[in-house]
C-alpha angles and dihedrals in degrees: 000000000000102000136007117195126203116193150123108308098220130165107225115221108196120206135167116228139168125244090258090064090056094051095040090055093046093242125151111232117245095013136100122244125193115221138173124253094263095054091043094054091046091055094043093051090067097049140084111228116228097183145339122219137176094255145160121134101268092038088058090051092048092051089051090052090050090051088054089058102261125138105242143167139195138209118199134143119249133160124242092255136111095281092042091056091047089050094054093045091050092056094044090053087058093051093251116144109229109213098193132094106215120215135176106284128192089235119055128241113288122260135194125201109214107200113196117199124201091264088063093247116138125220116193131210111188133195100189094198114174091339090081092053095069112145141180094275089059091061115097103209094187091058090050094048090049094054126083095218133023112210119201134180128224090223089071098052115102138143117275122016098005090052090051090048089051092050093048090050094048093047091056098043132105095210129358130213124178138182116219084218104197143004087243090059094046094051092045095050104023101141092045094047091048090052090050093048093048100041115013111032127079093190128025123192117199141148121238095263094049097050093044090051092046094058096030100238134142100202125064091219087068089058090054091050092048092049094047092056094048100072090218133104112263118185117194130187118206104184111233090002089069127229139290140198121212122195117164105305095343112102114175127179138198123194123231119257114258134224097022121164096232115203104162133358093209111129096010093126093038094054092042087058089049092055096044094047090047089057094043097049090047092053098251119153115263092251091058092044089054090051092051090048092050091049091051095048091046090055096048096050090058092063135051114263136012100283130092111211 
């Protein structure tokens, strides 16, 4: 298998809202907020659902990799409930092997409300459900050992059981890539993420904000200097400034595509990672991998949701 992803198995519920809805519900636009089941259901009760998809950041990336013709798998914790069954079916329909035996859990399958405002920004409200309770026994070590790259998401990392699951996965992997996921995650787990980036990961995906926060710098040049000294591959997206990959003294860039009809930024980073990893695992140079990533993210932001059909 080329790539095995481990991430939050979350059913994405996509809804269109106006800016007033965001402010009235005390949400911060373009960020992710964790809520309990009660608050989640209260918000959902007022909304019209556009679509539901088997989501989660790394799951989106893995589906993108499958669509590019790679043999891929995914591990994520769901309950044996309605949404859990939908989740598994959704992955199977995309030719993703699901390495998880679902059982009836006390807590239901995780769900994420993706609220799209008229400016195409997406604000996420997540009830992690059982996804956030992943533990060591949920990790299929054979699947990890049989994959060329393990791909993790920062969203999943947390103290306790998830951390142990992460460590078990990393210790059994051939190569490890991880996305820092969100500024909220970086600021919550900064020392741990920094330790992972410096010592455990072969490839780190981040956007400009996340990496600058991680290493506490104000100038982007400082990020380049940090990455050069690391001796690891750091891949950074910079919105309309394009993307770059830094590996030792090699710094390659790719400009963003122009004149796109942007509908929804959901999945832009996830699909960028799909494209880059596709290039990497198929031995393409970093410049070409950046170009494939940019092409994938450009496509996904011109449709609603994080899936290319």
